[in-house]
C-alpha positions in Angstrom: -74.5 -61.4 -8.0 -77.1 -59.5 -9.6 -80.5 -59.7 -7.6 -83.4 -60.1 -10.4 -86.1 -58.3 -8.2 -83.9 -54.9 -8.8 -83.5 -55.9 -12.2 -87.4 -56.0 -12.6 -87.6 -53.4 -10.8 -85.7 -51.1 -12.8 -86.6 -52.6 -16.5 -90.4 -51.6 -15.0 -89.0 -47.7 -14.2 -87.3 -47.6 -17.4 -90.1 -49.1 -19.5 -92.3 -46.6 -18.2 -94.3 -49.0 -16.7 -94.3 -51.3 -19.2 -96.5 -54.3 -18.4 -94.9 -57.2 -17.1 -95.9 -59.5 -20.1 -93.1 -57.4 -21.7 -90.3 -58.6 -19.8 -88.4 -61.3 -20.2 -89.5 -64.6 -18.7 -86.2 -65.5 -17.5 -85.6 -62.1 -15.7 -89.0 -62.4 -13.7 -88.3 -63.3 -9.9 -89.4 -66.6 -8.6 -91.7 -66.6 -6.1 -90.1 -66.9 -2.6 -90.7 -70.0 -0.5 -91.1 -69.3 3.0 -88.9 -72.0 4.9 -88.3 -72.8 8.3 -85.6 -70.3 8.7 -88.1 -67.7 7.6 -90.8 -65.8 10.1 -93.3 -63.3 9.7 -93.0 -60.0 11.5 -96.2 -58.9 11.6 -95.9 -54.9 12.8 -98.8 -53.0 15.2 -101.8 -53.6 13.5 -103.7 -52.5 16.7 -106.8 -50.7 17.2 -105.3 -47.6 16.9 -103.9 -47.0 13.8 -106.7 -48.1 11.9 -109.7 -45.8 10.5 -111.0 -44.6 12.8 -108.1 -44.6 15.6 -106.3 -42.1 17.4 -103.3 -42.3 15.1 -104.9 -43.5 12.1 -102.7 -44.4 9.2 -104.3 -44.2 5.3 -106.1 -47.2 4.4 -104.8 -48.9 7.4 -107.1 -51.9 7.3 -106.3 -52.7 4.2 -103.3 -54.5 5.0 -105.1 -56.9 7.6 -106.8 -59.4 3.9 -103.3 -59.3 2.8 -101.2 -60.4 6.3 -103.5 -62.8 6.9 -103.1 -64.2 3.3 -99.0 -64.6 3.7 -99.2 -65.9 7.4 -100.6 -68.6 6.6 -97.0 -69.6 4.6 -95.0 -68.8 7.6 -94.2 -71.8 10.2 -93.4 -68.6 12.1 -95.2 -65.7 13.0 -94.4 -62.6 15.0 -96.7 -59.6 16.0 -96.0 -56.7 17.9 -97.9 -54.4 20.3 -97.3 -50.5 20.9 -98.5 -50.8 24.9 -97.5 -47.1 26.5 -98.6 -46.1 29.6 -100.7 -43.0 30.4 -98.5 -39.9 30.4 -96.4 -41.5 28.1 -93.1 -39.6 27.1 -93.9 -39.9 23.4 -97.5 -38.4 23.5 -97.7 -34.2 22.7 -100.5 -34.6 25.8 -97.4 -34.8 28.3 -95.7 -32.1 27.1 -97.4 -28.5 27.5 -97.6 -26.6 24.8 -97.0 -29.0 22.6 -98.9 -30.2 19.1 -98.8 -33.6 17.8 -96.5 -34.1 15.0 -94.0 -31.8 16.8 -90.5 -32.6 17.7 -89.0 -32.6 20.7 -85.2 -33.5 22.1 -84.9 -36.4 25.0 -82.1 -37.8 26.1 -81.7 -41.1 23.7 -82.4 -38.2 20.5 -84.9 -36.4 18.4 -88.7 -37.6 19.2 -91.6 -37.0 17.3 -95.2 -36.3 19.6 -97.6 -38.1 18.8 -101.3 -38.4 19.8 -102.1 -40.7 22.8 -102.2 -44.2 21.6 -102.1 -47.5 22.2 -102.3 -47.4 25.9 -102.3 -50.4 28.0 -106.0 -52.2 28.4 -107.1 -49.8 26.0 -110.1 -51.3 23.1 -107.5 -48.8 20.7 -104.7 -51.0 22.2 -106.1 -54.2 21.0 -104.9 -56.1 17.8 -107.4 -55.9 14.7 -109.7 -58.5 15.7 -109.8 -59.1 11.8 -106.7 -60.5 12.0 -106.6 -64.2 11.5 -102.8 -65.5 13.0 -104.0 -68.8 15.2 -100.4 -69.8 14.8 -98.7 -66.7 15.8 -95.7 -68.0 18.3 -95.1 -64.9 20.2 -96.6 -61.2 20.6 -94.3 -58.6 21.4 -95.2 -55.2 23.7 -93.3 -52.5 23.3 -93.1 -48.7 24.5 -94.1 -49.6 28.2 -91.4 -48.1 29.7 -92.8 -44.8 30.3 -89.7 -42.6 29.4 -88.7 -44.3 26.3 -90.4 -44.6 23.3 -89.9 -48.5 20.8 -90.8 -48.2 17.5 -89.0 -51.0 17.0 -89.5 -54.6 17.6 -85.9 -55.8 18.0 -84.8 -52.3 20.2 -86.2 -49.1 22.5 -85.6 -45.7 21.0 -82.5 -45.6 23.1 -80.3 -48.1 20.9 -79.3 -50.3 23.7 -82.5 -51.5 25.3 -83.5 -54.9 23.7 -86.9 -56.9 23.7 -86.0 -60.5 23.3 -86.8 -60.4 19.5 -83.3 -61.5 18.1 -82.8 -64.1 20.8 -85.6 -65.8 19.8 -85.6 -65.9 16.2 -82.1 -67.0 16.5 -83.1 -69.9 19.2 -85.2 -70.9 16.2 -82.1 -70.6 13.7 -84.0 -68.0 11.9 -82.0 -66.5 8.9 -84.3 -64.2 7.3 -87.3 -62.1 8.1 -90.3 -60.5 6.8 -92.2 -57.9 7.6 -96.0 -56.4 7.6 -97.7 -53.7 8.7 -97.9 -50.0 10.5 -96.7 -48.1 10.1 -93.9 -48.1 7.3 -92.2 -45.1 7.9 -91.7 -45.7 11.6 -92.5 -48.9 13.3 -91.9 -50.9 10.3 -88.6 -49.3 9.2 -87.1 -49.4 12.4 -87.6 -52.9 12.9 -86.1 -53.7 9.3 -83.2 -51.8 10.3 -82.5 -53.3 13.6 -83.3 -56.4 11.6 -80.1 -55.4 9.6 -78.0 -54.6 12.1 -79.0 -58.3 14.1 -77.6 -59.9 10.8 -81.1 -61.0 9.6 -81.6 -61.2 5.5 -84.4 -58.4 5.7 -88.0 -58.2 3.8 -90.2 -55.3 3.5 -93.4 -56.4 2.3 -94.8 -53.4 0.7 -98.4 -54.0 -0.4 -98.5 -55.4 3.1 -97.4 -52.0 5.1 -99.1 -48.4 5.2 -97.1 -45.2 6.1 -97.8 -42.2 8.0 -95.7 -40.1 6.0 -95.2 -36.6 8.2 -92.2 -34.4 7.0 -90.8 -36.4 3.9 -90.6 -39.6 6.5 -91.8 -42.1 4.4 -88.9 -40.9 1.3 -86.4 -41.1 3.9 -87.7 -44.4 5.8 -87.3 -46.1 2.3 -84.2 -44.6 1.6 -82.3 -45.6 5.0 -83.9 -49.7 4.4 -82.3 -49.6 0.9 -79.0 -48.0 2.2 -79.3 -50.8 4.6 -79.4 -53.7 2.0 -83.3 -53.9 3.0 -85.6 -55.9 0.3 -88.4 -53.9 -1.0 -90.9 -57.1 -2.2 -94.4 -57.8 -3.0 -97.0 -60.0 -1.1 -97.5 -61.4 -4.4 -93.6 -61.8 -4.3 -94.2 -64.6 -1.8 -95.5 -68.6 -2.6 -98.5 -69.3 0.0 
């Protein structure tokens, strides 16, 4: 069966950005209405990743009002927080002579080295004060194991230590998850890929995310997500 969103995207590309009004009404996708089997995952909207933070994602603050708006349509909302120890293994400062964005080999694979960020109990690790999602049912803290990084909301970077999120969602009979937050090419993408591995229908809300894009990471993330069956949508595709 054809996905009308894919058809629509293909038409848009083929027509070189022709206005939506020129696309036949019958091919326009109906907005997705979140139901009790849907969950919104808000990934790492924390001060360190916002403008002025130690690992600021360009325009990261622009996702906040979008997330606040769409969250109103979800009964199930989960938020995540990077929650690193001081001297975390993913920090460049932990490795003599290494600089941020270099990579090293660790027992669980390649590790990008980052500026110190989201250290437990610091203001930088706090969720943005502008987030307004009072009905969020769970906050998952990740990356608190000093010797293992954790991008994904589901599984640490060793690929086997789980956060318990899949079990939480399954207990609530959630079938499809929608992801928003920071950064598209790391914590959002890893979470989306793990959501698919866990059997969830998975959507990434493109305009509710922003990427870091180091060494082609953003294009690779989208390619990997597309290959895994993750659906790429916009916030306007969700009926709130």
